[in-house]
C-alpha positions as CSV (number, residue, x, y, z in Angstrom):
1,M,64.5,86.8,106.6
2,H,68.2,86.2,106.0
3,I,70.8,88.9,105.4
4,I,73.9,88.2,103.2
5,H,77.2,88.4,105.0
6,D,80.0,90.5,103.6
7,P,83.2,88.4,104.3
8,N,85.5,91.4,103.7
9,V,83.7,93.5,106.3
10,A,83.9,90.6,108.8
11,D,87.6,90.0,108.2
12,S,88.3,93.7,108.6
13,K,86.5,93.8,111.9
14,K,88.5,90.8,113.1
15,T,91.8,92.4,112.2
16,I,90.8,95.7,114.0
17,N,89.8,93.7,117.1
18,L,93.1,91.8,117.0
19,I,95.1,95.0,116.8
20,V,93.2,96.6,119.6
21,S,93.5,93.6,121.8
22,V,97.3,93.4,121.3
23,L,97.7,97.1,122.1
24,V,95.6,96.7,125.2
25,V,97.7,93.8,126.3
26,I,101.0,95.7,125.7
27,I,99.9,98.9,127.4
28,G,98.1,97.1,130.3
29,S,101.1,94.8,131.0
30,A,103.4,97.9,131.1
31,L,101.1,99.6,133.5
32,I,101.1,96.6,135.8
33,G,104.9,96.5,135.9
34,I,105.1,100.3,136.5
35,S,102.5,100.2,139.3
36,T,104.4,97.5,141.1
37,C,107.9,99.0,140.7
38,A,107.1,102.7,141.1
39,F,104.4,102.5,143.9
40,I,104.5,99.2,145.7
41,N,108.1,98.0,145.9
42,P,109.4,101.3,147.4
43,L,107.0,100.9,150.3
44,K,108.0,97.3,151.0
45,L,104.5,96.2,150.1
46,Y,103.5,93.3,147.9
47,A,101.8,93.0,144.5
48,G,99.2,90.2,143.9
49,G,99.6,86.9,142.1
50,V,102.9,85.7,140.7
51,T,104.6,89.0,141.1
52,G,103.8,89.1,144.8
53,I,105.0,85.5,145.2
54,S,108.3,86.4,143.4
55,Q,108.8,89.3,145.8
56,I,108.4,87.1,148.8
57,L,110.7,84.3,147.5
58,L,113.5,86.8,146.7
59,Q,113.2,88.5,150.1
60,L,113.2,85.2,151.9
61,A,116.3,84.2,149.9
62,G,118.0,87.5,151.0
63,I,117.1,86.8,154.7
64,I,118.4,83.2,154.5
65,F,121.5,83.5,152.3
66,K,122.5,87.1,152.8
67,H,122.3,87.3,156.6
68,G,119.0,89.2,156.8
69,K,119.5,91.5,153.8
70,W,116.0,91.2,152.6
71,D,116.5,93.3,149.5
72,A,119.7,91.6,148.3
73,F,118.1,89.8,145.4
74,N,115.5,92.4,144.4
75,G,117.3,93.0,141.1
76,Y,116.2,89.5,140.0
77,L,112.5,90.2,140.3
78,S,111.9,90.4,136.5
79,I,113.8,87.1,135.9
80,L,112.0,85.1,138.6
81,N,108.6,86.6,137.7
82,F,109.2,85.6,134.1
83,A,110.2,82.0,135.1
84,L,107.2,81.6,137.3
85,L,104.7,82.9,134.7
86,L,105.9,80.5,132.0
87,P,104.2,77.3,133.3
88,F,100.9,79.2,133.5
89,N,101.3,80.2,129.8
90,V,101.8,76.5,128.9
91,L,98.7,75.7,130.9
92,A,96.7,78.3,128.9
93,F,98.0,77.0,125.6
94,F,97.0,73.4,126.2
95,K,93.9,73.8,128.4
96,L,92.3,77.1,127.6
97,S,92.8,78.6,124.2
98,K,95.7,79.4,121.9
99,K,94.7,83.0,121.5
100,Y,94.5,83.4,125.3
101,A,98.0,81.8,125.6
102,I,99.4,84.2,123.0
103,Y,98.0,87.2,124.8
104,T,99.4,86.1,128.2
105,S,102.8,85.3,126.6
106,I,102.9,88.9,125.2
107,S,101.9,90.2,128.7
108,T,104.7,88.1,130.3
109,I,107.3,89.6,128.0
110,I,106.2,93.2,128.5
111,Q,106.0,92.8,132.3
112,T,109.5,91.3,132.3
113,I,110.9,94.2,130.3
114,T,109.1,96.8,132.4
115,I,110.0,95.3,135.8
116,G,113.6,95.0,134.5
117,F,113.7,98.8,134.8
118,A,112.6,98.6,138.4
119,D,115.5,100.8,139.6
120,F,114.5,103.6,137.2
121,W,110.8,103.5,138.2
122,M,111.8,103.5,141.9
123,S,114.2,106.4,141.3
124,L,111.3,108.6,140.2
125,E,110.1,108.9,143.8
126,I,106.7,110.0,142.8
127,F,105.5,109.8,146.4
128,S,107.6,109.9,149.6
129,L,107.7,106.9,151.9
130,D,105.2,108.5,154.3
131,Q,102.6,108.8,151.6
132,K,101.6,105.2,151.6
133,F,97.9,105.7,151.1
134,E,98.4,107.9,148.0
135,S,100.9,105.4,146.5
136,I,98.5,102.5,147.1
137,V,95.5,104.3,145.5
138,I,97.5,105.1,142.4
139,A,99.0,101.6,142.1
140,A,95.5,100.0,142.6
141,A,94.0,102.4,140.0
142,L,96.7,101.6,137.4
143,G,96.8,97.8,138.1
144,G,93.0,97.5,138.3
145,L,92.5,99.5,135.1
146,A,95.1,97.4,133.2
147,N,93.8,94.1,134.4
148,G,90.2,95.1,133.8
149,L,90.7,96.3,130.2
150,M,92.8,93.2,129.4
151,M,90.1,90.9,130.7
152,R,87.5,92.7,128.6
153,R,89.6,91.8,125.5
154,G,89.8,88.1,126.6
155,A,93.4,88.5,127.9
156,T,95.0,88.6,131.3
157,S,98.4,89.3,132.9
158,G,98.8,85.6,133.3
159,G,99.9,83.6,136.4
160,I,97.3,83.0,139.1
161,I,94.5,84.5,137.0
162,T,95.2,81.8,134.3
163,L,95.0,79.1,137.0
164,C,91.8,80.5,138.3
165,Q,90.3,80.6,134.8
166,Y,91.2,77.0,134.2
167,L,89.8,75.8,137.5
168,N,86.6,77.8,137.0
169,L,86.0,76.7,133.4
170,K,87.1,73.1,133.7
171,K,86.5,72.2,137.3
172,G,83.8,74.6,138.5
173,K,86.0,76.0,141.2
174,S,85.3,79.6,142.5
175,V,87.7,82.2,141.1
176,G,87.1,84.4,144.2
177,F,87.9,81.6,146.6
178,I,91.2,80.7,144.9
179,N,92.2,84.4,144.7
180,M,91.4,84.8,148.4
181,I,93.7,81.9,149.3
182,I,96.6,83.2,147.3
183,S,96.1,86.8,148.5
184,S,95.9,85.6,152.1
185,L,99.2,83.7,151.8
186,I,100.9,86.7,150.3
187,V,99.6,89.0,153.1
188,F,100.8,86.4,155.7
189,F,104.3,86.0,154.4
190,G,104.6,89.7,153.7
191,A,103.8,90.4,157.3
192,L,106.2,87.7,158.4
193,I,109.1,89.2,156.3
194,S,108.2,92.7,157.7
195,F,108.5,91.2,161.2
196,L,111.8,89.5,160.5
197,T,113.5,92.5,158.9
198,T,112.2,95.4,161.1
199,T,114.8,97.2,163.2
200,E,112.3,97.9,165.9
201,S,111.4,95.6,168.8
202,G,108.4,94.7,170.9
203,V,105.1,96.5,170.2
204,K,106.7,98.6,167.4
205,A,107.8,95.5,165.6
206,V,104.3,94.1,165.7
207,G,103.0,97.4,164.5
208,D,105.3,97.3,161.5
209,C,104.1,93.8,160.7
210,L,100.4,94.7,160.9
211,S,101.0,97.9,158.9
212,T,102.5,95.8,156.0
213,A,99.7,93.3,156.1
214,L,96.9,95.9,156.2
215,Y,98.4,98.2,153.5
216,T,98.9,95.1,151.3
217,L,95.4,94.0,151.9
218,L,94.1,97.5,151.1
219,Y,96.0,97.4,147.8
220,F,94.4,94.0,146.9
221,V,90.9,95.3,147.8
222,L,91.1,98.5,145.9
223,T,92.6,96.7,142.9
224,S,89.7,94.2,142.9
225,L,87.1,97.0,143.1
226,V,88.6,98.7,140.1
227,V,88.7,95.4,138.1
228,D,85.2,94.4,139.0
229,H,83.9,97.9,137.9
230,I,85.6,97.6,134.5
231,H,85.5,93.9,133.8
232,T,81.8,92.8,133.5
233,A,82.2,90.5,130.5
234,Y,81.5,87.3,132.6
235,N,78.3,88.8,134.1
236,K,75.2,87.0,133.0
237,V,72.1,88.5,131.2
238,K,68.9,87.1,130.0
239,L,67.8,87.6,126.4
240,E,64.1,87.4,125.5
241,V,63.4,87.4,121.8
242,V,59.9,87.9,120.5
243,T,59.8,86.6,116.9
244,E,57.6,84.9,114.3
245,F,60.5,82.5,113.4
246,G,61.2,80.9,116.8
247,E,62.0,77.4,115.6
248,S,64.3,78.3,112.8
249,I,66.2,81.0,114.9
250,A,66.5,78.5,117.8
251,S,67.9,75.9,115.5
252,T,70.5,78.4,114.1
253,L,71.6,79.6,117.6
254,L,72.0,76.1,119.0
255,S,74.2,75.2,116.0
256,E,76.4,78.3,116.2
257,F,76.6,79.0,119.9
258,K,77.2,76.9,123.0
259,H,74.3,77.9,125.2
260,G,70.9,76.3,125.4
261,L,67.6,78.2,125.1
262,T,63.9,77.8,125.9
263,I,61.0,78.4,123.4
264,T,57.7,79.7,124.6
265,S,55.2,79.0,121.8
266,S,52.0,80.6,120.6
267,V,52.1,84.0,122.2
268,T,50.0,86.7,120.6
269,G,51.1,90.2,119.7
270,A,48.5,92.6,121.2
271,Y,49.1,95.1,118.3
272,T,49.4,92.8,115.3
273,H,47.4,89.9,116.7
274,K,50.0,87.6,115.0
275,Q,51.2,84.3,116.6
276,K,54.8,84.6,117.8
277,N,57.3,82.7,119.9
278,I,59.5,83.9,122.8
279,L,63.1,82.6,123.0
280,T,64.8,82.8,126.4
281,I,68.6,82.6,126.5
282,V,71.1,83.2,129.3
283,V,74.4,84.5,128.0
284,Q,77.5,86.4,129.2
285,T,77.6,90.1,128.6
286,S,80.6,89.6,126.3
287,E,78.3,87.5,124.0
288,V,75.3,89.8,123.9
289,S,76.3,91.7,120.7
290,K,77.1,88.5,118.8
291,Y,73.8,87.0,119.8
292,V,71.7,90.1,119.1
293,N,73.5,90.8,115.7
294,R,72.9,87.2,114.6
295,I,69.2,87.2,115.7
296,K,68.6,90.5,113.9
297,E,70.2,89.0,110.7
298,L,67.6,86.1,111.0
299,D,64.7,88.3,111.8
300,E,65.2,92.1,111.5
301,H,61.7,92.8,112.9
302,C,62.1,90.8,116.1
303,F,61.9,92.4,119.6
304,V,64.9,91.7,121.9
305,T,64.9,92.5,125.6
306,I,68.2,92.3,127.6
307,I,67.8,91.7,131.3
308,P,70.6,91.6,133.9
309,I,70.7,88.5,136.1
310,M,71.8,88.8,139.8
311,R,71.7,85.1,140.6
312,F,70.7,81.9,139.0
313,S,70.9,78.1,139.6
314,G,71.5,75.5,137.0
315,N,74.0,74.4,134.4
316,F,75.8,77.2,132.5
317,K,78.9,76.8,130.5
318,V,81.2,79.8,130.9
319,Q,82.9,80.8,127.6
320,I,86.4,82.3,127.3
321,I,86.2,85.8,125.7
322,D,87.6,85.5,122.2
323,E,87.9,89.0,120.7
């Protein structure tokens, strides 16, 4: 029933996973910085999370201290973004996991370096200022792809996402609700800055304000759609395992994993007429391969069904992805 593990093979897989994860974090973080500087900043629109908050704070400082010159401090975006991300990295280290904190720290450094070349990215002028929709679509595709792939590897770009992870895992707070609040505040203050800095008046000024708000909101929505399409690791599935060794497999899974399970005893196979058990387990999609591989090691002849779950009610402990 048991298969002997080869520790050398396991160590090799872990090393490859680690290298791939680090590369994904580096490339993804660079794409996030480029998408912000090359496609969002030139349009006076706002990125999400800490980067968007940094944009707003710098522009408000320009309006207050530089007599309305909203872009006077834009060159300090990378520095302020780095400073605001650091506390979230500390939170990740002490409250989430050290590996997660290391990934987010790498992401913070790469984002800082990339955004530090903001003038270069903006000088590329890939799209003209009247091609807002095209710029937003490209920015959302790059940012959503980067964030989605990083999340699949158990990493993020840090900042607000780290706070959301903590509140969701430790306090049961909705990630979507927290993101909605932060995004709404960014849209509101972005529209306010647009109103304060516009050279137009009357209806035209209100139009500029609404345009900034709607285009920023469109960017957030498109980015979220891309991330949701790529990052499915926290979706839930049900595993049903038909096996002759229900009790022993259940004992092993309970000792090695953090999810509970249910045993249905004394079911009969219609073909073999043997007595079997059915194990029912709810897991995240990121955990499926680990569960199935371990179950197959314990009973290579078992039958495993994987069923997507749309909704469920009850206790379930979300596990941070640990690639």
